[in-house]
Every structure is written in C-alpha cells, then in structure tokens.
C-alpha positions in Angstrom: 2.3 83.9 73.0 -0.4 82.8 75.4 -2.0 80.5 72.9 1.4 78.8 72.0 1.9 78.3 75.7 -1.4 76.5 76.1 -0.7 74.3 73.1 2.7 73.4 74.4 1.2 72.6 77.8 -1.4 70.3 76.2 1.3 68.5 74.1 3.5 67.9 77.2 0.5 66.6 79.2 -0.4 64.2 76.3 3.2 63.1 76.2 3.3 62.4 79.9 -0.1 60.8 80.3 -0.6 58.8 77.1 1.6 55.9 78.2 -0.3 55.7 81.5 -3.7 55.6 79.6 -2.4 52.9 77.2 -1.1 50.8 80.1 -4.5 51.0 81.8 -6.3 50.1 78.6 -4.1 47.1 77.9 -4.3 45.9 81.5 -7.8 44.8 80.8 -6.9 42.8 77.7 -8.2 39.3 77.6 -5.3 37.9 75.6 -1.6 37.4 76.3 -0.9 39.6 73.3 0.4 43.1 73.7 -0.8 44.3 70.3 -4.3 42.8 69.9 -7.1 43.8 72.2 -9.4 40.8 72.7 -12.2 42.1 74.8 -12.5 43.1 78.5 -11.0 40.8 81.1 -9.9 41.0 84.7 -7.6 38.0 84.3 -4.4 39.9 84.8 -5.7 41.5 88.0 -6.6 38.1 89.3 -3.1 36.9 88.6 -1.7 40.0 90.3 -3.6 39.5 93.5 -2.7 35.8 93.7 1.1 36.5 93.4 2.8 36.3 96.8 5.7 38.5 95.8 3.3 41.3 94.8 1.2 41.0 97.9 4.4 41.1 100.0 5.6 44.2 98.2 2.2 45.9 98.8 2.4 45.0 102.5 5.9 46.4 102.7 4.9 49.6 100.9 2.0 50.2 103.3 4.1 49.6 106.3 6.7 52.1 105.0 4.0 54.7 104.1 2.3 54.4 107.5 5.7 54.6 109.3 6.8 57.6 107.4 3.5 59.4 108.0 3.7 58.7 111.8 7.3 59.8 112.0 6.7 63.0 110.1 
C-alpha cells in the first residue's frame, strides 16, 4: 500500500504543477503563437513591466501585503 500511495502522490503533484511549468516555459516564447515555441525571448516580460495597469496592481498588492503583515 505504501508504494501505491507514493505513486498516487507523484501523479497528483504532476497534475498540479505541470500547468505551472508549461506556463513558465511558454512565457519565454518569442512568437505570439501559443502552440509553437520560437526560441527564447524576454519580450513578454518587457511588455508586462511597461503596462501601467499591471504595475498599479503590483503596487496595490504590495501595499496590501505590507499592511496585513503590520496589522497581524
């Protein structure tokens, strides 16, 4: 039973973390395509950090996190 438990745990972990790994892999894609990997690029991260809405959301998140930490 112990071996089956380990196999089950590994399958659950793969099920949970595979989408995150795929998302990270495709975030470095040089193309606009979601199916074809076209080399390594930081283009999407450049776009992300030049978006004012994203930067405002990060700022609000940090303010909320620091406030919650100080209050607790």
